[in-house]
C-alpha positions as CSV (number, residue, x, y, z in Angstrom):
1,X,2.7,28.7,-3.0
2,X,2.5,30.8,-0.1
3,X,5.4,31.7,2.2
4,X,4.1,29.3,4.8
5,X,4.1,26.5,2.4
6,X,7.1,27.2,1.0
7,X,8.9,27.0,4.4
8,X,7.1,23.5,5.2
9,X,9.0,22.3,2.3
10,X,12.3,23.6,3.6
11,X,11.6,22.1,6.8
12,X,10.7,18.8,4.8
13,X,13.9,18.7,2.9
14,X,16.1,19.5,5.9
15,X,14.3,16.6,8.0
16,X,14.9,14.4,4.9
17,X,18.6,15.5,4.6
18,X,19.1,15.0,8.4
19,X,17.3,11.5,8.2
20,X,19.5,10.4,5.3
21,X,22.4,11.2,7.1
22,X,21.9,9.5,9.8
23,X,21.0,6.2,8.0
24,X,24.0,6.5,5.6
25,X,26.7,8.6,7.8
26,X,27.9,10.4,4.5
27,X,25.9,13.1,2.4
28,X,27.7,14.6,-0.5
29,X,26.0,17.7,-1.5
30,X,23.6,18.1,1.7
31,X,25.3,21.6,2.5
32,X,25.2,22.7,-1.0
33,X,21.3,21.9,-0.8
34,X,20.9,23.4,2.7
35,X,22.8,26.6,1.5
36,X,20.4,27.2,-1.4
37,X,17.0,26.5,1.1
38,X,18.9,29.2,3.5
39,X,19.3,31.5,1.1
40,X,16.0,32.1,-0.2
41,X,13.5,34.5,1.0
42,X,16.5,36.6,3.0
43,X,15.8,40.4,2.6
44,X,12.7,42.8,3.0
45,X,10.3,42.0,0.4
46,X,12.4,39.8,-1.6
47,X,10.8,37.2,-3.8
48,X,12.3,33.5,-3.3
49,X,13.7,32.0,-6.1
50,X,11.5,29.1,-5.7
51,X,8.7,31.1,-6.3
52,X,9.7,31.5,-9.9
53,X,12.1,29.0,-10.9
54,X,11.8,25.5,-11.5
55,X,15.2,24.7,-10.8
56,X,14.8,25.7,-7.4
57,X,11.9,24.0,-6.1
58,X,12.4,22.4,-3.2
59,X,10.6,19.2,-4.2
60,X,13.2,19.1,-7.0
61,X,16.0,19.8,-5.0
62,X,14.9,16.5,-2.9
63,X,14.0,14.2,-5.8
64,X,17.5,15.3,-7.2
65,X,19.7,14.3,-3.9
66,X,19.0,10.5,-4.3
67,X,20.6,10.3,-7.7
68,X,22.7,13.7,-7.8
69,X,24.3,13.9,-4.3
70,X,24.3,10.5,-3.2
71,X,26.7,8.7,-5.8
72,X,24.3,6.2,-7.1
73,X,23.4,5.4,-10.8
74,X,19.7,6.6,-11.5
75,X,17.5,3.5,-11.5
76,X,14.2,4.8,-13.1
77,X,13.1,5.4,-16.7
78,X,15.2,2.3,-17.8
79,X,14.1,1.6,-21.4
80,X,12.6,-1.6,-22.2
81,X,13.8,-2.8,-26.1
82,X,10.6,-4.7,-26.5
83,X,7.7,-6.6,-24.8
84,X,8.4,-6.7,-21.3
85,X,7.6,-10.1,-20.1
86,X,9.1,-12.3,-17.6
87,X,12.4,-11.8,-19.7
88,X,13.0,-8.1,-21.1
89,X,16.1,-6.7,-22.9
90,X,17.3,-3.3,-21.7
91,X,20.8,-1.5,-23.1
92,X,21.3,-4.6,-25.1
93,X,21.3,-7.4,-22.3
94,X,18.5,-9.7,-21.1
95,X,17.3,-9.6,-17.6
96,X,14.8,-11.5,-15.8
97,X,12.3,-9.2,-15.3
98,X,10.2,-8.4,-12.2
99,X,9.5,-4.8,-12.7
100,X,5.9,-5.3,-14.8
101,X,2.5,-6.4,-13.9
102,X,1.7,-8.2,-16.9
103,X,0.6,-10.9,-14.1
104,X,-1.1,-13.3,-16.9
105,X,1.4,-12.6,-19.7
106,X,-1.6,-11.0,-22.0
107,X,0.3,-8.1,-22.7
108,X,1.7,-9.2,-26.2
109,X,-0.8,-12.4,-26.4
110,X,-1.3,-13.4,-30.4
111,X,-4.8,-12.7,-29.9
112,X,-4.6,-9.8,-28.0
113,X,-2.8,-8.0,-30.5
114,X,-4.9,-9.1,-33.2
115,X,-7.9,-7.7,-31.7
116,X,-6.1,-4.6,-31.3
117,X,-5.1,-4.4,-34.6
118,X,-8.7,-5.1,-36.2
119,X,-9.7,-2.3,-34.2
120,X,-7.3,0.0,-35.3
121,X,-7.6,-0.6,-39.1
122,X,-11.5,-0.4,-38.7
123,X,-11.7,2.8,-36.0
124,X,-8.1,4.3,-36.4
125,X,-5.7,4.9,-33.3
126,X,-7.9,7.5,-31.4
127,X,-11.6,8.2,-30.2
128,X,-11.2,11.5,-31.7
129,X,-13.4,13.0,-29.2
130,X,-15.6,12.8,-26.0
131,X,-17.5,9.9,-26.1
132,X,-20.6,11.9,-25.1
133,X,-20.2,14.0,-28.4
134,X,-19.0,11.7,-30.8
135,X,-16.3,9.3,-29.7
136,X,-18.3,6.4,-28.9
137,X,-17.4,3.1,-30.5
138,X,-19.1,-0.3,-30.1
139,X,-16.1,-1.6,-28.9
140,X,-16.3,0.9,-25.7
141,X,-19.7,-0.7,-24.8
142,X,-18.6,-4.2,-25.8
143,X,-16.1,-3.8,-23.1
144,X,-18.1,-2.1,-20.6
145,X,-21.1,-4.8,-20.9
146,X,-18.5,-7.9,-20.5
147,X,-16.7,-6.0,-17.3
148,X,-20.1,-5.6,-15.6
149,X,-21.2,-9.5,-16.4
150,X,-17.8,-10.3,-14.9
151,X,-18.5,-8.5,-11.7
152,X,-22.2,-9.3,-11.8
153,X,-23.4,-5.8,-11.6
154,X,-25.5,-3.7,-13.8
155,X,-23.4,-1.6,-15.5
156,X,-19.6,-0.3,-16.0
157,X,-17.9,2.9,-17.7
158,X,-14.3,2.8,-19.0
159,X,-12.2,5.8,-18.8
160,X,-8.6,6.7,-20.3
161,X,-6.6,6.5,-17.3
162,X,-6.6,4.2,-13.9
163,X,-5.3,7.0,-11.8
164,X,-7.9,9.5,-13.1
165,X,-10.4,7.0,-12.6
166,X,-10.4,7.3,-8.8
167,X,-9.7,11.1,-9.3
168,X,-12.7,11.7,-11.3
169,X,-15.3,9.0,-9.5
170,X,-14.5,9.9,-5.9
171,X,-14.1,13.6,-6.9
172,X,-17.7,13.9,-8.6
173,X,-19.5,11.7,-6.4
174,X,-18.7,13.0,-3.3
175,X,-18.7,16.5,-1.6
176,X,-17.8,19.4,1.2
177,X,-20.7,17.4,3.4
178,X,-19.3,14.3,3.1
179,X,-16.6,11.9,4.5
180,X,-14.2,9.5,2.9
181,X,-12.4,7.0,5.5
182,X,-9.3,5.2,3.6
183,X,-7.1,2.7,4.8
184,X,-3.7,3.6,5.9
185,X,-1.9,1.8,2.8
186,X,-4.2,3.5,0.0
187,X,-3.1,4.6,-3.4
188,X,-2.2,7.8,-4.2
189,X,-4.8,8.4,-6.8
190,X,-7.5,7.9,-3.8
191,X,-6.1,10.6,-1.7
192,X,-6.1,13.0,-5.0
193,X,-9.9,12.2,-5.4
194,X,-10.6,12.9,-1.7
195,X,-8.8,16.2,-2.2
196,X,-10.8,17.0,-5.4
197,X,-14.3,15.9,-3.6
198,X,-13.7,18.5,-0.7
199,X,-14.9,15.7,1.6
200,X,-13.4,15.2,5.1
201,X,-10.9,12.7,5.1
202,X,-10.0,10.1,7.8
203,X,-7.7,7.0,7.8
204,X,-7.7,3.8,9.7
205,X,-4.7,1.5,10.4
206,X,-4.0,-0.9,7.8
207,X,-6.4,-3.6,7.5
208,X,-7.8,-2.9,11.0
209,X,-11.7,-3.2,10.9
210,X,-12.0,-2.9,14.4
211,X,-10.5,0.8,14.4
212,X,-12.6,1.4,11.3
213,X,-16.0,0.4,13.2
214,X,-14.8,2.3,16.3
215,X,-14.3,5.6,14.3
216,X,-17.8,5.2,12.1
217,X,-19.5,4.7,15.5
218,X,-18.1,7.7,16.9
219,X,-18.2,10.2,13.7
220,X,-20.7,8.8,11.2
221,X,-23.7,10.9,12.2
222,X,-21.8,14.1,11.7
223,X,-22.1,13.7,7.7
224,X,-23.9,13.1,4.8
225,X,-22.8,10.3,2.3
226,X,-19.6,8.5,3.8
227,X,-17.4,6.3,1.5
228,X,-15.1,3.7,2.8
229,X,-12.2,2.7,0.4
230,X,-9.9,-0.4,0.3
231,X,-7.9,-1.9,-1.9
232,X,-8.3,-5.7,-2.8
233,X,-4.9,-6.7,-3.2
234,X,-2.3,-4.0,-1.7
235,X,0.0,-2.8,-4.4
236,X,3.1,-2.0,-2.2
237,X,2.6,-5.0,0.6
238,X,0.9,-7.8,-1.3
239,X,-1.7,-8.2,1.5
240,X,-5.4,-8.7,0.7
241,X,-8.5,-6.6,2.4
242,X,-10.8,-8.2,4.7
243,X,-14.0,-7.8,2.4
244,X,-16.6,-9.8,4.0
245,X,-15.8,-7.7,7.3
246,X,-16.2,-4.4,5.3
247,X,-19.2,-5.0,3.7
248,X,-20.3,-5.9,7.0
249,X,-19.6,-2.6,8.6
250,X,-20.6,-0.6,5.6
251,X,-24.2,-2.2,5.9
252,X,-24.0,-1.2,9.6
253,X,-23.2,2.3,9.2
254,X,-25.2,2.6,6.0
255,X,-22.2,3.7,4.2
256,X,-20.7,3.2,0.5
257,X,-18.1,0.9,-0.3
258,X,-15.6,1.2,-2.9
259,X,-12.8,-1.8,-3.7
260,X,-9.9,-0.6,-5.8
261,X,-9.0,-4.0,-7.6
262,X,-6.2,-2.9,-9.7
263,X,-3.9,-5.2,-8.7
264,X,-6.4,-8.1,-7.8
265,X,-8.3,-8.3,-11.0
266,X,-7.0,-11.6,-12.6
267,X,-4.7,-12.2,-9.3
268,X,-7.0,-13.3,-6.7
269,X,-9.5,-15.8,-6.7
270,X,-9.3,-19.7,-7.9
271,X,-10.6,-17.8,-11.6
272,X,-8.8,-14.6,-11.2
273,X,-12.3,-12.7,-10.4
274,X,-10.4,-10.5,-8.0
275,X,-11.1,-10.4,-4.2
276,X,-15.1,-11.0,-5.0
277,X,-13.8,-14.5,-6.3
278,X,-11.3,-14.9,-3.5
279,X,-14.2,-14.7,-0.8
280,X,-16.9,-15.8,-2.9
281,X,-19.0,-12.7,-2.7
282,X,-21.5,-11.4,-4.8
283,X,-20.7,-8.1,-7.1
284,X,-23.6,-6.0,-5.9
285,X,-22.3,-6.1,-2.2
286,X,-19.8,-3.4,-2.9
287,X,-21.1,-0.3,-4.3
288,X,-18.2,0.9,-6.5
289,X,-15.9,-1.8,-8.0
290,X,-12.8,0.0,-9.5
291,X,-10.2,-1.8,-12.0
292,X,-7.4,-0.7,-14.2
293,X,-6.8,-2.2,-17.8
294,X,-2.8,-2.0,-17.8
295,X,-2.5,-5.0,-15.6
296,X,-3.7,-8.2,-16.1
297,X,-5.9,-6.6,-19.0
298,X,-2.9,-5.7,-21.3
299,X,-4.5,-2.4,-22.3
300,X,-4.5,0.9,-20.6
301,X,-7.4,3.0,-18.7
302,X,-9.6,2.2,-16.0
303,X,-13.2,1.5,-15.3
304,X,-15.9,1.7,-12.5
305,X,-18.7,-1.2,-12.3
306,X,-21.7,-0.8,-10.2
307,X,-25.7,0.1,-10.3
308,X,-26.8,1.4,-13.3
309,X,-27.7,5.1,-11.8
310,X,-24.1,5.3,-10.6
311,X,-22.7,4.9,-13.9
312,X,-25.2,6.8,-15.8
313,X,-24.2,9.5,-13.4
314,X,-20.6,9.5,-14.1
315,X,-21.1,9.2,-17.9
316,X,-23.4,12.2,-18.0
317,X,-21.7,14.5,-15.7
318,X,-18.5,13.5,-14.2
319,X,-15.7,16.1,-15.9
320,X,-13.3,13.7,-16.3
321,X,-15.1,11.5,-18.2
322,X,-17.3,14.2,-20.2
323,X,-14.8,16.4,-21.4
324,X,-12.2,13.9,-22.0
325,X,-11.5,12.0,-25.3
326,X,-13.1,8.6,-25.2
327,X,-10.4,5.4,-25.0
328,X,-8.5,4.6,-27.8
329,X,-10.6,1.8,-29.5
330,X,-7.4,-0.5,-30.0
331,X,-6.9,-0.6,-26.0
332,X,-10.5,-1.3,-25.5
333,X,-10.5,-4.0,-27.9
334,X,-6.9,-5.6,-26.5
335,X,-8.3,-5.5,-22.9
336,X,-12.1,-6.9,-24.4
337,X,-10.0,-10.1,-25.6
338,X,-7.8,-10.1,-22.7
339,X,-10.8,-10.6,-20.6
340,X,-12.1,-13.3,-22.7
341,X,-8.7,-15.4,-22.2
342,X,-8.5,-14.8,-18.4
343,X,-12.4,-16.3,-18.5
344,X,-11.1,-19.1,-20.6
345,X,-7.8,-20.1,-19.3
346,X,-8.0,-20.1,-15.6
347,X,-4.8,-22.3,-15.4
348,X,-3.0,-18.9,-15.9
349,X,-3.9,-17.3,-12.6
350,X,-3.6,-21.0,-11.0
351,X,0.3,-20.9,-12.5
352,X,0.8,-17.4,-10.9
353,X,-0.4,-18.8,-7.6
354,X,2.1,-21.3,-7.5
355,X,5.1,-19.3,-8.7
356,X,4.2,-16.4,-6.3
357,X,4.0,-18.8,-3.7
358,X,7.3,-20.3,-4.6
359,X,9.0,-16.9,-4.5
360,X,7.7,-15.9,-0.7
361,X,8.5,-19.6,0.4
362,X,11.8,-19.3,-1.0
363,X,12.3,-15.8,0.2
364,X,11.2,-16.5,3.8
365,X,13.5,-19.6,4.0
366,X,16.2,-17.6,3.3
367,X,15.7,-14.8,6.0
368,X,14.4,-12.4,3.6
369,X,11.7,-9.8,4.8
370,X,8.6,-9.9,2.7
371,X,6.5,-7.8,4.7
372,X,2.7,-8.4,4.8
373,X,3.1,-10.3,1.3
374,X,0.3,-13.4,1.1
375,X,2.1,-14.5,-2.1
376,X,-0.2,-12.9,-4.8
377,X,1.9,-11.9,-7.5
378,X,3.5,-8.7,-5.6
379,X,6.2,-9.7,-3.0
380,X,8.4,-6.8,-1.7
381,X,11.7,-7.1,0.1
382,X,11.9,-4.4,3.0
383,X,15.3,-2.9,3.4
384,X,14.1,0.1,5.5
385,X,16.5,2.9,3.9
386,X,15.9,4.7,0.6
387,X,19.5,4.5,-0.6
388,X,20.0,1.1,-0.1
389,X,17.0,-0.2,-1.7
390,X,18.4,2.1,-5.0
391,X,21.8,0.5,-4.7
392,X,20.3,-2.9,-4.0
393,X,18.3,-2.4,-7.2
394,X,21.5,-1.7,-9.3
395,X,23.5,-4.5,-8.0
396,X,20.9,-6.8,-9.1
397,X,20.4,-5.2,-12.4
398,X,24.0,-5.9,-13.0
399,X,23.8,-9.5,-12.0
400,X,20.9,-10.0,-14.7
401,X,17.5,-9.2,-12.6
402,X,15.5,-6.2,-13.2
403,X,13.5,-5.0,-9.9
404,X,12.6,-1.5,-9.3
405,X,13.2,0.3,-5.8
406,X,10.3,1.9,-4.0
407,X,11.8,5.1,-1.9
408,X,10.7,7.9,-0.4
409,X,8.3,9.5,-0.4
410,X,6.4,6.7,-2.4
411,X,6.8,4.9,0.8
412,X,7.9,6.0,4.2
413,X,11.8,6.1,4.9
414,X,11.6,3.2,7.0
415,X,9.6,1.0,4.6
416,X,11.6,1.7,1.7
417,X,12.1,-1.7,-0.3
418,X,12.4,-3.8,-3.7
419,X,9.0,-4.7,-5.0
420,X,8.9,-8.2,-7.4
421,X,6.2,-8.6,-9.5
422,X,5.3,-12.2,-10.5
423,X,4.0,-13.2,-14.0
424,X,2.7,-16.5,-14.9
425,X,5.4,-16.2,-17.7
426,X,8.2,-16.7,-15.2
427,X,9.9,-20.3,-15.2
428,X,10.4,-21.7,-11.8
429,X,14.4,-21.5,-12.3
430,X,13.9,-18.0,-12.6
431,X,12.2,-17.4,-9.3
432,X,15.0,-19.4,-7.7
433,X,17.9,-18.0,-9.4
434,X,16.1,-14.4,-8.4
435,X,15.6,-15.3,-4.8
436,X,19.5,-16.8,-4.4
437,X,20.6,-13.9,-6.1
438,X,18.6,-11.4,-4.0
439,X,19.9,-13.3,-0.7
440,X,23.5,-13.0,-2.0
441,X,23.1,-9.1,-2.3
442,X,21.6,-8.5,0.6
443,X,24.4,-10.4,2.6
């Protein structure tokens, strides 16, 4: 970390302290933090402690400020004492749970558990090697073939982490002579992948395809490969990308299109087929389909689906796949069985839609700011202040509702919120109780 980088971090912390002070009118401990920061680097040739002591990193001071210096209980890392469905148990208490993305209630489903158990008994708990050199198991290919068929494309590759799937894929397929354009609200994993690739980066205003089209019209010719990236269902806001519009633009400007379906698979569309099902589009219209296995599919990991040539390129040369252990066979088996249940029982998706729309309707009736949400499983409550979001989360916890605060720097300070995940397992009475209690606490 250079001195200039360190100075920018100091400035960032100082700006954040001032902003929080203006928001809360009180900030115990802020003088202490600023004193520590101001003392660093004094004297000729002195090495700041932040260059060799983790406890003096400005990033750590900022992350600790919320809990250590603002007199609020730490809302993070609460331990669930069992499977987390519509109801969870924490600290011996049962709470209505809106903090997990078990959208279709398949995590813990008897068939999913049994599939994982049988795979564990047959293959063990680990692939024990990179799949390229000795970690391949039949269940890996069965899962990939099922996902490729689900998307109507040639092939698929599954990786051990959803976040790493985006980082590895973008970092491997694109390089310094290329351009990657993404929606303003795109996930962190996409941004990290762009950094790894070395490609030029541009962003367009959220869901503003006019701006995207104009930008490509001006600069497309300056680059070799160009990738446009959007999410199917935006994880912080709960609104849907304009897939037909994106496809039209990518064809016009001869770009690649990547859609991150982490939260839309199993959620969007009448049958849970994701955003392509929602808009009735063919799978090959999108060049790179990305999804995670940890949400609707009750496992862990991520996947890329698309053309046979792209998948072969990733499987044989993407470092994050080639030099990583293969997915644990029990997890692959669990997600494969969850995918089968999703296809057999579309009523789970329809119930999720009904409950999500009920939550959104009731919240809006009570004047709660739900932002851009369209009523597909993700429903934020915007409060505009990180401290307020954390306090609201703690108050709801005390009243039997578990929902997490999303605070700065995950979102901009003025966009701090609570984020409710609705599941097909919830009951209407739980939705009604949650919205009523939320309105009371907000008031």
